[in-house]
DSSP file (Angstrom, degrees, kcal/mol; ACC not computed):
  #  RESIDUE AA STRUCTURE BP1 BP2  ACC     N-H-->O    O-->H-N    N-H-->O    O-->H-N    TCO  KAPPA ALPHA  PHI   PSI    X-CA   Y-CA   Z-CA
    1    1 A M              0   0    0      0, 0.0    24,-2.8     0, 0.0     2,-0.2   0.000 360.0 360.0 360.0 139.7   47.5  138.0   58.1
    2    2 A T  B  >  -A   24   0A   0     22,-0.2     4,-1.9     1,-0.1    22,-0.2  -0.515 360.0-113.3 -91.0 164.5   48.5  134.6   56.9
    3    3 A V  H  > S+     0   0    0     20,-1.9     4,-2.6    18,-0.4     5,-0.2   0.900 118.5  56.4 -62.3 -39.8   50.5  132.0   58.8
    4    4 A Q  H  > S+     0   0    0     17,-2.7     4,-1.6     1,-0.2    -1,-0.2   0.914 106.7  48.8 -59.3 -43.7   53.3  132.4   56.3
    5    5 A E  H  > S+     0   0    0     16,-0.3     4,-1.4     1,-0.2    -1,-0.2   0.888 111.0  51.1 -62.9 -38.5   53.4  136.2   57.0
    6    6 A L  H  X S+     0   0    0     -4,-1.9     4,-2.0     1,-0.2    -2,-0.2   0.900 105.8  54.5 -65.5 -40.9   53.5  135.5   60.7
    7    7 A V  H  <>S+     0   0    0     -4,-2.6     5,-0.6     1,-0.2    -1,-0.2   0.858 109.9  47.9 -61.4 -35.2   56.3  133.0   60.4
    8    8 A K  H  <5S+     0   0    0     -4,-1.6    -1,-0.2    -5,-0.2    -2,-0.2   0.794 113.9  47.5 -73.6 -27.9   58.3  135.8   58.6
    9    9 A A  H  <5S+     0   0    0     -4,-1.4    -2,-0.2    -3,-0.2    -1,-0.2   0.743 114.7  40.0 -87.3 -25.4   57.5  138.4   61.3
   10   10 A L  T  <5S-     0   0    0     -4,-2.0     2,-2.1    -5,-0.1    91,-0.0  -0.842  92.7 -98.6-124.3 158.6   58.2  136.3   64.4
   11   11 A P  T   5 +     0   0    0      0, 0.0    84,-0.4     0, 0.0     2,-0.4  -0.523  69.2 147.0 -76.7  81.1   60.9  133.9   65.4
   12   12 A L      < -     0   0    0     -2,-2.1     2,-0.4    -5,-0.6    82,-0.2  -0.919  39.2-149.7-120.5 142.6   58.8  130.8   64.7
   13   13 A Q  E     -B   93   0B   0     80,-2.4    80,-2.3    -2,-0.4     2,-0.6  -0.937  19.7-129.7-110.2 134.6   59.9  127.4   63.4
   14   14 A V  E     +B   92   0B   0     -2,-0.4    78,-0.2    78,-0.2     3,-0.1  -0.744  31.1 169.6 -85.8 119.3   57.4  125.3   61.3
   15   15 A V  E     -     0   0B   0     76,-3.0     2,-0.3    -2,-0.6    77,-0.2   0.789  65.7  -6.3 -97.5 -37.5   57.1  121.8   62.7
   16   16 A S  E    S+B   91   0B   0     75,-1.4    75,-1.1     1,-0.1    -1,-0.4  -0.968 107.5  51.6-153.0 164.1   54.1  120.6   60.7
   17   17 A G    >   +     0   0    0     -2,-0.3     3,-2.5    73,-0.2     4,-0.2   0.734  52.1 155.5  80.2  23.7   51.5  121.9   58.2
   18   18 A Q  G >  S+     0   0    0      1,-0.3     3,-0.9     2,-0.2    72,-0.1   0.799  71.1  56.8 -54.5 -31.0   54.0  123.4   55.8
   19   19 A S  G 3  S+     0   0    0      1,-0.2    -1,-0.3     2,-0.1     3,-0.2   0.553 104.4  53.7 -79.7  -5.1   51.5  123.1   52.9
   20   20 A N  G X   +     0   0    0     -3,-2.5     3,-1.9     1,-0.1    -1,-0.2   0.210  67.7 113.2-111.5  14.9   48.9  125.1   54.8
   21   21 A L  T <   +     0   0    0     -3,-0.9   -17,-2.7     1,-0.3   -18,-0.4   0.598  64.9  71.6 -68.7  -9.2   50.8  128.3   55.6
   22   22 A S  T 3  S+     0   0    0     -3,-0.2    -1,-0.3   -19,-0.2    -2,-0.1   0.482  72.2 120.1 -83.0  -1.0   48.7  130.4   53.3
   23   23 A Q    <   -     0   0    0     -3,-1.9   -20,-1.9    43,-0.1     2,-0.2  -0.338  66.3-118.3 -64.8 143.7   45.7  130.1   55.7
   24   24 A E  B     -A    2   0A   0    -22,-0.2     2,-0.6   -21,-0.1   -22,-0.2  -0.576  16.0-136.0 -82.3 144.9   44.4  133.3   57.2
   25   25 A I        -     0   0    0    -24,-2.8    20,-0.2    -2,-0.2     3,-0.1  -0.907  17.1-174.8-101.4 122.4   44.5  134.0   60.9
   26   26 A S        -     0   0    0     18,-2.3     2,-0.3    -2,-0.6    19,-0.2   0.664  62.6 -42.6 -92.2 -17.8   41.2  135.5   62.2
   27   27 A G  E     -c   45   0B   0     17,-0.6    19,-2.2    83,-0.1     2,-0.3  -0.966  62.3 -95.7 173.8-172.7   42.3  136.1   65.8
   28   28 A G  E     -c   46   0B   0     83,-1.7    85,-0.5    -2,-0.3     2,-0.3  -0.916  19.5-172.0-134.4 159.1   44.2  134.6   68.6
   29   29 A Y  E     -c   47   0B   0     17,-2.3    19,-2.8    -2,-0.3     2,-0.4  -0.988   5.9-163.3-147.5 140.7   43.7  132.6   71.8
   30   30 A A  E     +c   48   0B   0     -2,-0.3     2,-0.3    17,-0.2    19,-0.2  -0.987  31.6 121.3-130.2 124.0   46.1  131.7   74.6
   31   31 A S        -     0   0    0     17,-1.7    19,-0.1    -2,-0.4    -2,-0.1  -0.923  44.1-153.9-171.7 150.5   45.5  129.0   77.2
   32   32 A D  S    S+     0   0    0     -2,-0.3     2,-0.8    17,-0.1     3,-0.1   0.400  76.0  94.5-106.5  -2.5   47.0  125.8   78.4
   33   33 A L    >>  -     0   0    0      1,-0.2     4,-1.9     2,-0.0     3,-0.5  -0.812  63.7-158.3 -93.1 109.3   43.7  124.4   79.6
   34   34 A L  H 3> S+     0   0    0     -2,-0.8     4,-2.5     1,-0.3     5,-0.2   0.869  89.7  52.4 -60.0 -41.3   42.4  122.2   76.7
   35   35 A S  H 3> S+     0   0    0      1,-0.2     4,-1.7     2,-0.2    -1,-0.3   0.848 108.0  53.7 -64.7 -31.9   38.7  122.3   77.7
   36   36 A N  H <> S+     0   0    0     -3,-0.5     4,-2.1     2,-0.2     5,-0.4   0.914 108.9  47.9 -65.8 -43.4   39.0  126.1   77.9
   37   37 A V  H  X S+     0   0    0     -4,-1.9     4,-1.9     1,-0.2    -2,-0.2   0.923 110.2  52.2 -63.8 -44.5   40.3  126.3   74.3
   38   38 A M  H  < S+     0   0    0     -4,-2.5    -1,-0.2     1,-0.2    -2,-0.2   0.867 117.9  38.1 -60.0 -35.9   37.6  123.9   73.1
   39   39 A G  H  < S+     0   0    0     -4,-1.7    -1,-0.2    -5,-0.2    -2,-0.2   0.721 129.2  25.7 -88.1 -22.4   34.9  126.1   74.6
   40   40 A Q  H  < S+     0   0    0     -4,-2.1    -3,-0.2    -5,-0.1    -2,-0.2   0.751  93.0  90.2-117.7 -31.9   36.3  129.6   74.0
   41   41 A A     <  -     0   0    0     -4,-1.9     2,-0.3    -5,-0.4   -12,-0.1  -0.350  66.1-136.1 -69.3 152.3   38.6  129.7   70.9
   42   42 A R    >   -     0   0    0      1,-0.1     3,-2.3     4,-0.1   -16,-0.1  -0.810  27.0 -88.6-111.3 150.7   37.0  130.4   67.6
   43   43 A A  T 3  S+     0   0    0     -2,-0.3    22,-0.3     1,-0.3    21,-0.2  -0.265 115.5  29.4 -52.8 137.0   37.6  128.7   64.2
   44   44 A G  T 3  S+     0   0    0     20,-2.4   -18,-2.3     1,-0.3   -17,-0.6   0.266  91.8 129.4  92.5 -11.3   40.4  130.5   62.4
   45   45 A N  E <   -c   27   0B   0     -3,-2.3    21,-2.4   -19,-0.2    22,-0.9  -0.339  57.9-129.2 -71.7 156.1   42.2  131.5   65.6
   46   46 A I  E     -cd  28  67B   0    -19,-2.2   -17,-2.3    20,-0.2     2,-0.5  -0.919  26.4-144.1-100.6 136.2   45.9  130.9   66.2
   47   47 A W  E     -cd  29  68B   0     20,-2.5    22,-3.7    -2,-0.5     2,-0.5  -0.880   8.7-158.3-111.0 127.7   46.4  129.2   69.6
   48   48 A V  E     +cd  30  69B   0    -19,-2.8   -17,-1.7    -2,-0.5     2,-0.3  -0.915  29.8 146.1-105.8 126.8   49.3  129.9   71.9
   49   49 A T  E     - d   0  70B   0     20,-2.6    22,-3.0    -2,-0.5   -17,-0.1  -0.926  50.8-138.7-148.0 168.2   50.1  127.2   74.4
   50   50 A M  S    S+     0   0    0     -2,-0.3     2,-0.2    20,-0.2    20,-0.1   0.268  71.5 111.6-111.1   5.5   53.0  125.6   76.3
   51   51 A Q        +     0   0    0      1,-0.1    -2,-0.1    23,-0.0    20,-0.0  -0.549  39.4 178.2 -78.3 145.1   51.5  122.1   75.9
   52   52 A G        +     0   0    0     -2,-0.2    25,-3.0    23,-0.1    28,-0.3   0.258  40.9 107.9-131.6  12.8   53.4  119.7   73.6
   53   53 A H  S >  S-     0   0    0     23,-0.2     3,-1.7    27,-0.1     4,-0.4  -0.413  82.6 -99.3 -91.6 169.5   51.4  116.5   73.7
   54   54 A Q  T >> S+     0   0    0      1,-0.3     4,-1.2     2,-0.2     3,-1.0   0.693 110.9  75.9 -65.3 -19.4   49.2  115.0   71.0
   55   55 A N  H 3> S+     0   0    0      1,-0.3     4,-2.3     2,-0.2    -1,-0.3   0.757  83.9  66.9 -65.0 -22.0   45.9  116.3   72.6
   56   56 A I  H <> S+     0   0    0     -3,-1.7     4,-2.4     1,-0.2    -1,-0.3   0.872  99.3  51.5 -64.4 -33.5   46.7  119.8   71.3
   57   57 A V  H <> S+     0   0    0     -3,-1.0     4,-2.4    -4,-0.4    -1,-0.2   0.913 108.8  49.6 -68.9 -42.2   46.3  118.5   67.8
   58   58 A A  H  X S+     0   0    0     -4,-1.2     4,-2.7     2,-0.2    -2,-0.2   0.913 112.5  47.9 -62.0 -42.5   42.9  117.0   68.6
   59   59 A V  H  X S+     0   0    0     -4,-2.3     4,-2.6     2,-0.2    -2,-0.2   0.924 111.6  49.5 -64.9 -45.0   41.8  120.2   70.2
   60   60 A A  H  X>S+     0   0    0     -4,-2.4     5,-2.3     1,-0.2     4,-0.8   0.899 113.9  46.3 -61.7 -40.7   43.0  122.3   67.2
   61   61 A S  H ><5S+     0   0    0     -4,-2.4     3,-0.6     3,-0.2    -2,-0.2   0.938 113.5  48.0 -66.4 -47.2   41.2  120.1   64.8
   62   62 A L  H 3<5S+     0   0    0     -4,-2.7    -2,-0.2     1,-0.2    -1,-0.2   0.888 116.7  42.8 -60.6 -41.5   38.0  120.0   66.8
   63   63 A A  H 3<5S-     0   0    0     -4,-2.6    -1,-0.2    -5,-0.2   -18,-0.2   0.544 108.0-122.4 -85.4  -7.4   37.9  123.8   67.2
   64   64 A G  T <<5 +     0   0    0     -4,-0.8   -20,-2.4    -3,-0.6    -3,-0.2   0.851  46.7 176.0  70.3  34.3   38.9  124.5   63.6
   65   65 A L      < -     0   0    0     -5,-2.3   -19,-0.2   -22,-0.3    -1,-0.2  -0.415  33.9-137.5 -75.4 148.9   42.0  126.5   64.6
   66   66 A T  S    S-     0   0    0    -21,-2.4    24,-0.6     1,-0.2     2,-0.3   0.898  75.1 -22.1 -71.7 -42.2   44.4  127.8   62.0
   67   67 A A  E     -de  46  90B   0    -22,-0.9   -20,-2.5    22,-0.1     2,-0.4  -0.984  53.8-124.5-162.9 164.9   47.6  126.9   63.8
   68   68 A I  E     -de  47  91B   0     22,-2.2    24,-3.1    -2,-0.3     2,-0.6  -0.977  14.3-159.1-118.1 132.2   49.2  126.2   67.2
   69   69 A I  E     -de  48  92B   0    -22,-3.7   -20,-2.6    -2,-0.4     2,-0.8  -0.965   7.1-157.3-108.0 118.7   52.1  128.1   68.5
   70   70 A V  E     -de  49  93B   0     22,-3.3    24,-1.8    -2,-0.6     3,-0.3  -0.866  23.9-167.7 -95.8 111.9   54.0  126.1   71.2
   71   71 A A    >   +     0   0    0    -22,-3.0     3,-1.2    -2,-0.8    26,-0.2  -0.291  51.0  48.8 -96.7 175.2   55.8  128.7   73.2
   72   72 A G  T 3  S-     0   0    0     24,-3.5    23,-0.2     1,-0.3    -1,-0.2   0.652 120.6 -69.2  73.8  18.3   58.6  128.8   75.8
   73   73 A G  T 3  S+     0   0    0     21,-2.8     2,-0.3    23,-0.3    -1,-0.3   0.573  88.5 151.4  77.1   7.8   61.0  126.5   74.0
   74   74 A V    <   -     0   0    0     -3,-1.2    -1,-0.3    20,-0.3    20,-0.2  -0.558  36.5-145.9 -73.2 134.0   58.7  123.5   74.5
   75   75 A E        -     0   0    0     -2,-0.3   -23,-0.1    -3,-0.1    -4,-0.0  -0.892  18.7-118.1-101.8 127.9   59.1  120.9   71.7
   76   76 A P        -     0   0    0      0, 0.0   -23,-0.2     0, 0.0   -24,-0.1  -0.344  36.6-109.8 -60.2 142.5   56.0  118.9   70.7
   77   77 A D     >  -     0   0    0    -25,-3.0     4,-2.1     1,-0.1     3,-0.3  -0.251  29.2-102.3 -72.4 166.2   56.4  115.2   71.4
   78   78 A K  H  > S+     0   0    0      1,-0.2     4,-2.6     2,-0.2     5,-0.2   0.843 121.1  54.1 -59.7 -37.1   56.7  112.8   68.4
   79   79 A D  H  > S+     0   0    0      2,-0.2     4,-2.4     1,-0.2    -1,-0.2   0.892 108.1  50.2 -65.3 -38.7   53.1  111.6   68.7
   80   80 A A  H  > S+     0   0    0     -3,-0.3     4,-2.5   -28,-0.3    -2,-0.2   0.923 112.0  47.0 -64.2 -44.0   51.9  115.2   68.5
   81   81 A V  H  X S+     0   0    0     -4,-2.1     4,-2.5     2,-0.2    -2,-0.2   0.928 112.1  49.9 -65.3 -44.6   54.0  115.9   65.4
   82   82 A R  H  X S+     0   0    0     -4,-2.6     4,-2.3     1,-0.2    -2,-0.2   0.930 113.2  46.4 -58.3 -46.0   52.9  112.6   63.7
   83   83 A K  H  X S+     0   0    0     -4,-2.4     4,-2.6     1,-0.2    -1,-0.2   0.900 111.7  51.3 -64.7 -40.8   49.2  113.4   64.4
   84   84 A A  H  X>S+     0   0    0     -4,-2.5     5,-2.3     2,-0.2     4,-0.8   0.898 109.9  49.4 -63.7 -40.6   49.6  117.0   63.2
   85   85 A V  H ><5S+     0   0    0     -4,-2.5     3,-0.6     3,-0.2    -2,-0.2   0.935 112.8  47.6 -63.1 -45.8   51.2  115.8   60.0
   86   86 A T  H 3<5S+     0   0    0     -4,-2.3    -2,-0.2     1,-0.2    -1,-0.2   0.901 119.4  38.3 -61.4 -42.8   48.4  113.3   59.4
   87   87 A E  H 3<5S-     0   0    0     -4,-2.6    -1,-0.2    -5,-0.2    -2,-0.2   0.408 108.3-122.6 -91.9   2.1   45.6  115.8   60.2
   88   88 A E  T <<5 +     0   0    0     -4,-0.8     2,-0.4    -3,-0.6    -3,-0.2   0.882  54.4 158.7  57.1  42.8   47.5  118.7   58.4
   89   89 A I      < -     0   0    0     -5,-2.3     2,-0.5    -6,-0.2    -1,-0.2  -0.818  41.3-123.9 -95.7 134.4   47.5  120.9   61.5
   90   90 A I  E     - e   0  67B   0    -24,-0.6   -22,-2.2    -2,-0.4     2,-0.5  -0.668  27.9-175.1 -80.5 124.6   50.1  123.7   61.6
   91   91 A I  E     -Be  16  68B   0    -75,-1.1   -76,-3.0    -2,-0.5   -75,-1.4  -0.991   2.0-177.1-118.1 128.3   52.4  123.5   64.6
   92   92 A L  E     -Be  14  69B   0    -24,-3.1   -22,-3.3    -2,-0.5     2,-0.3  -0.926   7.7-157.1-118.3 146.1   54.9  126.3   65.1
   93   93 A T  E     +Be  13  70B   0    -80,-2.3   -80,-2.4    -2,-0.4     2,-0.3  -0.894  12.8 173.0-123.0 157.2   57.4  126.5   67.9
   94   94 A T        -     0   0    0    -24,-1.8   -21,-2.8    -2,-0.3   -20,-0.3  -0.987  37.4-136.2-155.0 154.0   59.3  129.4   69.5
   95   95 A T  S    S+     0   0    0    -84,-0.4   -24,-0.1    -2,-0.3   -83,-0.1   0.567  76.8 107.3 -85.6 -10.5   61.6  130.1   72.4
   96   96 A L  S    S-     0   0    0    -85,-0.3   -24,-3.5     1,-0.1   -23,-0.3  -0.333  78.7-108.0 -64.3 149.6   59.6  133.2   73.2
   97   97 A S     >  -     0   0    0    -26,-0.2     4,-2.7   -25,-0.2     5,-0.2  -0.331  27.5-109.2 -71.3 160.9   57.4  133.1   76.3
   98   98 A T  H  > S+     0   0    0      1,-0.2     4,-2.7     2,-0.2     5,-0.2   0.919 120.9  53.5 -56.0 -44.4   53.6  132.9   75.9
   99   99 A F  H  > S+     0   0    0      1,-0.2     4,-2.1     2,-0.2    -1,-0.2   0.919 110.7  45.6 -58.0 -46.1   53.4  136.4   77.2
  100  100 A E  H  > S+     0   0    0      2,-0.2     4,-2.3     1,-0.2    -1,-0.2   0.906 112.3  51.0 -66.4 -42.7   55.9  137.7   74.7
  101  101 A V  H  X S+     0   0    0     -4,-2.7     4,-2.7     1,-0.2    -2,-0.2   0.943 110.9  47.9 -60.5 -48.2   54.2  135.8   71.8
  102  102 A V  H  X S+     0   0    0     -4,-2.7     4,-2.4     1,-0.2    -1,-0.2   0.905 111.3  51.3 -61.9 -41.6   50.8  137.2   72.6
  103  103 A G  H  X S+     0   0    0     -4,-2.1     4,-2.1    -5,-0.2    -1,-0.2   0.913 112.1  46.1 -60.9 -42.8   52.1  140.7   72.9
  104  104 A R  H  X S+     0   0    0     -4,-2.3     4,-1.6     2,-0.2    -2,-0.2   0.886 110.0  53.3 -69.3 -38.6   53.8  140.5   69.5
  105  105 A L  H  <>S+     0   0    0     -4,-2.7     5,-2.6     1,-0.2     4,-0.2   0.932 109.6  49.5 -59.1 -44.4   50.7  138.9   67.9
  106  106 A Y  H ><5S+     0   0    0     -4,-2.4     3,-1.7     1,-0.2    -2,-0.2   0.910 107.8  53.2 -61.8 -42.6   48.7  141.9   69.2
  107  107 A Q  H 3<5S+     0   0    0     -4,-2.1    -1,-0.2     1,-0.3    -2,-0.2   0.816 106.1  54.6 -62.1 -29.6   51.2  144.4   67.8
  108  108 A L  T 3<5S-     0   0    0     -4,-1.6    -1,-0.3    -3,-0.2    -2,-0.2   0.446 127.9 -99.2 -83.9  -0.1   50.8  142.7   64.4
  109  109 A G  T < 5S+     0   0    0     -3,-1.7     2,-0.8     1,-0.3    -3,-0.2   0.561  82.4 131.1  95.7   9.5   47.1  143.2   64.5
  110  110 A I      < +     0   0    0     -5,-2.6    -1,-0.3    -6,-0.2     2,-0.2  -0.856  35.3 175.9 -97.1 108.5   46.0  139.8   65.7
  111  111 A A        -     0   0    0     -2,-0.8   -83,-1.7   -85,-0.2     2,-0.1  -0.628  32.1 -98.8-110.6 166.0   43.6  140.3   68.6
  112  112 A G              0   0    0    -85,-0.2   -83,-0.1    -2,-0.2    -1,-0.1  -0.310 360.0 360.0 -74.1 167.0   41.5  138.1   70.8
  113  113 A E              0   0    0    -85,-0.5    -1,-0.1    -2,-0.1   -84,-0.1   0.448 360.0 360.0 -88.0 360.0   37.8  137.8   70.1
């Protein structure tokens, strides 16, 4: 599944990375602990978090993640968005809870590794 297909399937808003929505999603990971994501998420995963600061962009870039979903109605701060635009990292937002997002991703065939 591509990020674009996911955006059509779930109530997600594209905050950054609009030109990269054709990227494939290889799996998913959910965590708010950045060191955990760096050590456990795999390249190509979509990451679900409630963090909205600029360090999420650095972690996504370092880990080679396809996109970040910021859940729970949290809005990424301006520094995070600026950094994501510069690094061409996809940030998506939703009002759905992390639990709900992960459940829906699983129903769409995006599983953990």
